[in-house]
N, C-alpha and C positions, 0 to 999 in steps of 0.2 A: 771245797770244791769252789771254783770262782761263779759267779753268777752266770757270765756266759758260758760257761762248760755245762752248768747244770740246765740252762735254758735249750743248748743247741740241740740234743736229741728230739725235743717238742718241736723245736722250729723246723728242724728237717723232714719230721713227719707230716707236718701240717703243710708246710710249702711243697712237699712231694705230692700229698693228696690234692691239693689246690691247682697244683699246674697238670696233673694228670686228666682233672676233671675237666679243665681247659681243654688240654690238649687233644682229648678224645672226643670233645663236642658233645658232651652228653648233658651240658647245663648252661647256665647264663654265660656268655663269653665267647661261645662258638662262632657267633657273628655280633658284628656291631650294630646296636641298635640306634633309633633316633636319638635319645637323650644322650646315649654317649658319643653319636657323633656329634652333636653340638658343643659338648665338653672339649672333643678332642680338636675341633675348628679352632676353639679359643687356643689350645695350646699351639696348634698351627701358626696362629698369628703371633704367638708370644717367641716362636722359634725365628719364622721367617721375617717379621716386622719388629720385635721387640715392643709391640702395644697390644691392645685389647679391641681395638676397631677391627671389625670383620668385612667392611665393604669389599676390599679387594678381594677377600677369602670367598666370598659369595660371588662376585662378579667373575671369578677365575672357576669357579665351581671347584673349589679346594677338595671339597668332601669326597670327590669321586675315588679318590686315592684309597679310601677306608669304607665307603658307604655307597652300594649303587642304587639308590633310590633318591628321588626329588628330595631336596631338603629346604625348608623354609626357615627364614630367621624367626627365633622363638619372640622376639620383641621388635619395637620398630626403632626409629632413629631416636637418638638421645644427644640433644645439642650438637645433630650433625655426626654423631657416631653411631654405628650400628654394633651394640652390644649384646650379649647373652646373658641371662640370670645365672651366672655360674660365679662360685667364688673365685676371687682374684687368687687367693692362696692354693687353690686347688690346680687351678691352670699352670701356675709356675712350679708347683710342686713335680706334675707329670711331664712338664714341658723338656727337661733334661733326658729322660727316658724316651719320649717321643724322638728327640733330635738323635740319641744315638740308635735305637732300635725300632723305631715307628710304634705301630699299634701293639706288636707283640713285646716290645720294651716297656711299654707303659703297664701292658697286663702283668708281666712278670715282676715289675717294681711293685706293683699293687698288691701282687701275692706274697712278696717278700714282706711288706707293711702288715699286710693280713695276718701272718704267722708270727710276727713279732708282736702282735697286739694280743696274742693268746699266751705269749711266752710270759708278757707283763701281766696277765691275768693269773697265771701261776704264781709271780711274785706278789702280787696284792693278796691272793689266797694264803700265801704263806705268813701275812699278816695277822691271819684268823686260827689257822690250823696247821700241824706240821705235816710234814709229806708222809702218805705219798697222795694225800687227798686233793691238794691245790693242782698238781700236773694232771691226776685223773680228771677232775672236773673241767679243767682248761681243754683237755684232749676232747672230750666228749662235746662241749659246747662249740669247739673249734671244728668240729666234724658235723655239726648240726647243719640243717639244710638251709637256715638263713646265712650262716657263716660261709658254707659252699658256694652258695649264689652270690654272694657279696664279694668274695675274695679276689675274682679277676674280673669284676665289673670296674668299668671306667666311671666312678661315682665316688662321691667323698666319705660315704658312709664308713668303709672299712678304714680308709686312711683317718679319719676321725675317731674312730674307736680306738686305734694306735695312739695317737696323740693324747686322747683322752685319758686312756689308762696310764701311760707314761706321766702326764701330768699329776693324777691322783697317787700314782706310786711315789712321786718325789714329794708331794703334799705330806703322804705319811711318814717319808723319811725326815723330812724337816720338824715335824711334830716330835721323831722319836731324838733326833739329833741335829738342832738346827746349824746349817752352815751356810755360807754367803753362796758358794758355787751352787750349791743343791737348791737354794731359795730362787737364785737367778735362773737356774736351768728350768725349775718349775714354772715360774713365771713365764719364761720364753713359750713354754709349750701352752699355757693359758692364753697368752696372747695370740698364738698362731692358730688357735681353735676356730674363732668366728671367720678366719681369714678363707678357711676350708668351706665351710656352709654356715648358714645365718642360723640353721639350727641348732648349732653348737654353743651359741651364746649362753643360754640358759646354763648347761653342765658347766661350762667356762667359769660363770659368775660363782657358781657354787663352790668350785675349787679355789678361785681367787679368794673369796671370802674365808674359807678354811686356811688356806695359806697364810693370808693376812693375821688372823686371829692367832694362830699357833705360834708364829713369830713373836707377835706382841707378847703374848703370855710367856713366853721365854726370854722375854727382853732382849730380844735381838733387833733393835732399832735401827740400826743401818741396813742390815739385812732386809728387815720388812721395808723400809724407803725404797731401796733399790727394786725389789720385787714389785712394790706398788707403782713405781715408776715406769717398769717395764711394760706392765699391763696398762696403766692410764695412757702412755703414750701411745701404744699400738692402739688402743680404742679411740683416741682422738684422729689419729692418722686413716684408721677404719671408716669412721664415719665422713672423714673428709674427701678421701679417694672415691668412696661410695656416691657421696653427692654429687662429686663432680662426673663421675662415669654414669651414673646409675640415674640419678636425680632424687636419691632418697637414702634412707639409712641402711638399706642392704641391697644386694644385687637382686633380690626378688622383686623390688619395687618395679622393675622394669616388664616383669610377666604381665603377659595379656589380660590375665584374669586377677592382677593385683597379688600382693607377697604372698599372702594366706589363702587365697579364694574365698574370702569371707568378707564380709564388712560389719563395723559395728561389735559391741560387746555382746549383745544378744544372740547374733549368727553364730559367733565362737562358741558361746557357751550351749548352745544348742546340740554342739558336737559332743557333749558329755557321753552319750551312749557308745561312743568308741572307745572309751576307757574298757568296755568290756571286749569291744571288737579286737582290739589290738592284740590281746591275750588268747581268745577262742574262737574267732572268725575262721570258717572252714579252708578259706583260701590265703588270709593272711595273719592268723592268729599265731603268736609266738609259741604259747604252750601246746597248740597242735601240731607244730613243725618241730617242736625241740622241747616235748614234755620233760626232761632232765631239768630245765630252767624251773620247773615247779618247787626244785629243793633251795633256790634263792628265798622263797616265800617261807619254808622250814627255818631257814638262817634266820628271818626276821622275827619268827614266832621264839627262837632260841634268845634272840635280844632281848625280846619282851620280858620272857621268863628270867634272864639272867638279872635284867633291871629291878625286876619285881622282887627276886630273891635276894638281891644285893649282894651276887657273888662276889664283885669286886673287891668287897671287904674282905672275903676269906681267901680268894683264889688269886694267886698271885697273876701278873701281868693280864688277869680278865678285864680290866679298865681299857687297857690298850685294844682289846679283841672287840669291846663294845663301841668304843670309839671308832674303830676303823670298819666296822658293820654298818654303824649308822652314816658315817660319812660315806661309804660306797651306795647305800641306800638312797640318799639323798641326790646323789649326782646322777645315779640310773633313773630315779623317780624324776628328774628334770628332763631327761632325755624322753622319757615316757609321755610327760606331759605336754610336751612341745609337740610331738609328735601326733597326741589326741586333738590338742585345740588349736593348732598353728599351721601343721601341715595342710596343704591343700586336698590331698587323699591319702588314704592309708593302703591303696591298691597298690599292689607290688606286681607289676607287670613282668620282671625279670626274676625274682625271686621273693619267697614270703618273708614278712617282716622286716621290710627292707628299712622302714623309718626307725625301728628299733635297734638296728644292727650297732650302733655307736655305744650303746648300753651292754651289749655281749659282754666283752671282757670283765666289766663291773660284776654282772650278774653272774657269770663264771667263778669269780673269787667267793661271792657269797653262796653259791651252790657246795664250793668245798667245805664250807663248815655243815651245810645240811647233810650232805653225802657222808661226811665224818658221822653224824648222830643216825642217820639211817641207811646202813650201806646197802642191806639188800633190797630195799626200796629203790635206792639210787641206781642199783645194778640193772634192775627191770626198767626203769626211767632211761638209763642210759642206752638200752637195747633197743627201746622204743625211738630213740631219738636218731639212732644210727639208722634205723630201718626206715624212718622218716625222711632222712636224707636220701636215701636210694630211690625212695618211690619220687621225692621231688626232681631229681635227676632225670627220672625216667618219663616224667610227664612231658 
């Protein structure tokens, strides 16, 4: 069975669920929020003017086409231009959908990307365990409250999840069978991640390092050079464009409260308690709204036990499972650390655990391993996760 045919039922199920949630107006996406309006306004500027300067959009009150409240610029003038702290790549990503279908077109496009993210999660899970565990884990996490909320939201989190999962999958393909086309595609996705949102810089760097290392160890010097060149060129262009447009390294530098909402190392380290908040906070904790994700920690325990007992010496392909699980944990961990220490706030006004959404497909892949080991506990956690999704939509 081809990969596309295998993924199609899962994609259809998730895309249908996300579309119904949005169309019925029972969750995020029923109305355009102020942050979404800011991002849409940037897309309007791209479509109408081909630039990111919003002076004429604000002068013409262009937001009234999709937002019926007053809208103030999120930042001041930068070198005579009025720009928003929004990733350039995200604006250009949704601009064609807006040009074709307006706000509805953008939401449907992001729904399709969200469903794709969890199809990629199932593919990642198959690197660890056989079916049916990867598809079941991807389906449950894909129907969790954070995923249902993020799917149609005009925000870079779910698009970032799809790009990050795709980059991770291609990196693992490179490790198993290094090919120039695969390496180039993986490097291209890695290069695109920071353009969607500055919060994706750290996980992108983890994937880039792994990609370069695996290419080097397999003596694919030319492929490694091409992949590295793509990533480095994108990084140079990213810094240059942001410096000219936003006067800093990232678009967040023009935000009124600064890029992270804190200043100095001490203030950032004071956010350490958010390591717990991100998981178990009543409003925004991922484990409370998606208890099924606890199986990812079971997978980490299985990884530790496998290495302690040196199972790779006696079990065929166990080393691939160990490397894959460790890699996914590192990438997901980078997402979590950025959310904890660098995000201005963990408050999820639209939907719970918004800052951790880019890690959901990677966590779903790890959950597949935990689900195979504890299927009965996994079934209970799956039921609780689906119930929490219903509660979140009813709020």
